[in-house]
N, C-alpha and C positions, 0 to 999 in steps of 0.2 A: 606114147606111154605116160599116164600122168605119174610126176614126180613124186615120191616120197616125201620131199621136205620144203617145196614150193607149191602155193595155188595162186589160181589166176583172180582178177576181180568178179568176173563173171562166176565163176564157181565158188566163189567165196557167198555169192547172194544165196546160194541154196543152202546154207547154214545158218541162214540169218534168224530164223523164228526156232530153231532146235535148242531147245533148254540145254541139252546135254554137251553143247558146244561151248568152249568160252573164247572169246576176244581180246586180246592183250596189246594195248598201246605200250609199247617198248622205246619209244622215243627217247634220244640223247643227243645232244646236240653241244658240238665245240663252241668257245666262245666266238669264235670268227664265224660262225654261220648265223648268229644273231637271233637266233630263235629260242625260245624259252618252251620247254616239252611239258611241262605239267600245267603253264597258264592255255597253251592251245589245246590240250586235253581237256579242261575244264569250261572251254568253251565249245567244242565240237569234237565226236567221235562216231566211230562205228557204234551203231546200236547196242547197248549191253557192254562195251569194253568196260576194262578196269585198266590202270596205269600200272607198269612196272617200272619203277625207280631203281635202275643200275647202280645210283650212288649210295642207295637208302638199303637195296637189298643187297648188301655187303658185309664182308668180314670187319666187324667194328675194331679188333683188337691189331689191325695194322694201319701203317700210315698211305699204303699203297692204293691208289684207286680203284674202286668197284671189285674189290679181290672176289673171289667166290666164298660165300658165308659156309658156316657148317651145316650138314646135312637137317640135324634136328631144329635148327632156325629157319633155314630155308622151308622146311615142310609146313611150319605154322604159319609162315607169312603167305606161302603159297595157298593153304589152306582159307585163311582169310578173305584172300582174292578171289575165292569160289573155284580155285585149278584142282582138277582132279589128275593124277599121275597116268590114270586109265581111259583118257577121254581126250578127243580132240581138243586143242589148243591152237588156233590161230594168232599168229604175231604179226604187228605191223610198225612202221614208224612213218615218219614224214614222205621223206623222197622215195622210200622202199626199199634200199638195198643199202642200208647205214648202220643203225644201231639194233636193228631188229634180229638179224643173224647171233648176235651176242645174245639175246635173251631166248633166241632158238637153241642156241650152244648150251647156256646154263640149264634149261630146263630138260634137255637130253642128259646131259651128264649127271643132272639130279634124278634121273629115272622116267621123266615122262615118255610114253611111248609112243605118241601121236602128235607129232608138232609139226607145223607148217608154216612158212613164212609168205606173206600176203606180198606178190609182186607189183610194182608201181607204187606201193603205200597211200596213205591216205590222202596226200596231195593229187594223186591220180584219182582216188576215190571221189572225192569232191568234184573235181573237172569234169566226170564222167556223171555227175548229179544221182549218184548212188544214194541210198538211204544213209543219212545223217542224223544222230541224237545230240540235241544241244541244252544248254541249261544245267543244272546240277546234276551229277552222275548218282544213279540210285545204287545203293547199296549191296553188293554182290551177297547171295547166300553161302553161307562158308560152306566148306567142302574139307576132303580129306585128300592130302597129297603124300604119299609114301615116298621120302626122300632116300636115296642111296647115291653116293656120289660114285662116279665112275672114274677111278684112279688112273686107269689107263688111258684115259682120254684129256688127261691134266699134265703140263708138264711144269717142275719148278726150275728155279735158277741151277741147282744142282744137276737136274736132267740134262740140261743145255750145255753145263759145262763139260760133263761125260760126254755128252755126243761131239764136242769139237775135238776130243781127244780121240774117241773112237769111231766118229764118223756112220754111225749106222743110220740117222736119219737125216732128211734134207730139211734144213730151214729156210723157211720162207717169211720174207718179211713184208707187211701189207703197207707201210707208210710210203709216202711219197719218195721217187727215186732220189730226190735231192737232200734229202733227210738220211736217207740210207748213206749215201754217198759221202755225209758230213759237209755237204756244200750249202747246206741252209740251217738256220737255228731249230733248235726243238721250241716248240710252243710252250713247254713246261719249264718254268725259269730253273736255272740249276742245274740242267741237264747236260750230259756231254754230247758230241754230236759224232754220228758214225753209226755202224752196224754191229751186230754181233760176228766174229770172227767165222768164214767159212759159209755163212749164210748168204741166201740168194734174195734178189730184189724181184718182187712181183707186187707193185702196188695195186691194192685193191680197187681202185678207179678202173684198172684197165679190163675188169672182170665185168662191168656193168655199163648198160647203156639204158638211157630213160625209164632208171628206177629198177630196171631186171637186171638179173645174172644174163650172159649171153650164151645162147644155145648150147648144148651140151659139145656138139661137134668143134666149135670155135673152142671152149675149154680145153676138150683132148687136144686140138691142136698145139695149145699153149702150153698146157702141161709137158705134151711130149716133146716140144722142142727143147725144154728145160730140163729133159730126162727123167720126168717124174711118170713112173709108170703105173698101173693098178696096182700091184702089188709094194711099192715104195712107202717107207714108213717117212712121215712128215710133220714137222713140227712146226705150226704157224705163231707168229707174232707180230708185235706192229708199234703202237705207243703205249697202250695202256689195257690192250687184250680187248679191245672193241672190234676195229677194223679185222683183224686177224680171223675171227669169225666167220668174215664174209669169203674168206680164203677157205677157211674148212667147210664152210656150206658149198662153195664151189667144186671144191675135191671131192667131196660127197657125191653132189649131182653127178660127176663124171665117174663114179665108181671107185674111188680113191678114198676108202675108209680109215686106212690105217694112220689116223691122226690124231695129235696132240696139240693141245693149244698151250701156249706157254703164257699164263695168267698173268705174272708180274710184268711182263715183256719190257719195253724199253724206261718205263716209269722205275722198273728196279734195276736194270742191265745198265741204264745211261746215269746214274747218280755218278757223284763224283768221286765216291770210294767204291763203285762197282768193279765187275772185273775187266778183263782187255777189251778193247774196242778195234773195230778196224775202220779206215775212212780212205778218200782218196790221196788225204796227204800219209798215208801209211804204208 
């Protein structure tokens, strides 16, 4: 069966010449990856693609990184990028499954009806010698994006604190396991090490192979072993709300759609004055 959320490289080719389909480069990288997303986009991209800057398309009234903006702001920016809430949007990044799921999630919670993540990413696209646009990107034709924030898909710090007390949802942490345990330092200066109490570790990298999510049977096996069932309520978290979306995408692919993403994630929780944490030392 065709995926509701993911599209293959070859299937994407069928949409290249369709004016009603938008292509979005949602690349974003950690400093340790030594890649510049904007610069790479300015050099080469899928034909007709626009660049979605998750640091710029964010709430300006907080010092937390790339938090969701207000729907009115998002609607204006998305419209300028030529995105419509009721038309197909195909999102990609360089490696295939790193930051594109965050853009997928953002578009979905803002009301986009049909968003897919390109598996394999632009790196594979170029390796396969598929069509590439170079030079200065064309200005997209402005569109209308009717944004309505799905509050039931977003978790706040207060939501997570309440969940620790009442335990209705499973909290999954997408960071590497050594950061979850508190045995490795956080990349952001000044952050404490450890994890949200009662949360579980599921590194996003464990769900990805060659820029693609694992096949659904493998995802089901992982989730079943963690006692995460189709009707389980799940809160996903990570360092700053980016790779948590990989877990959210994987959960949705396996039929587990009762999810919320903790937008502040460890960038908020791990502050020196943040809530209680757990670690291997506690």
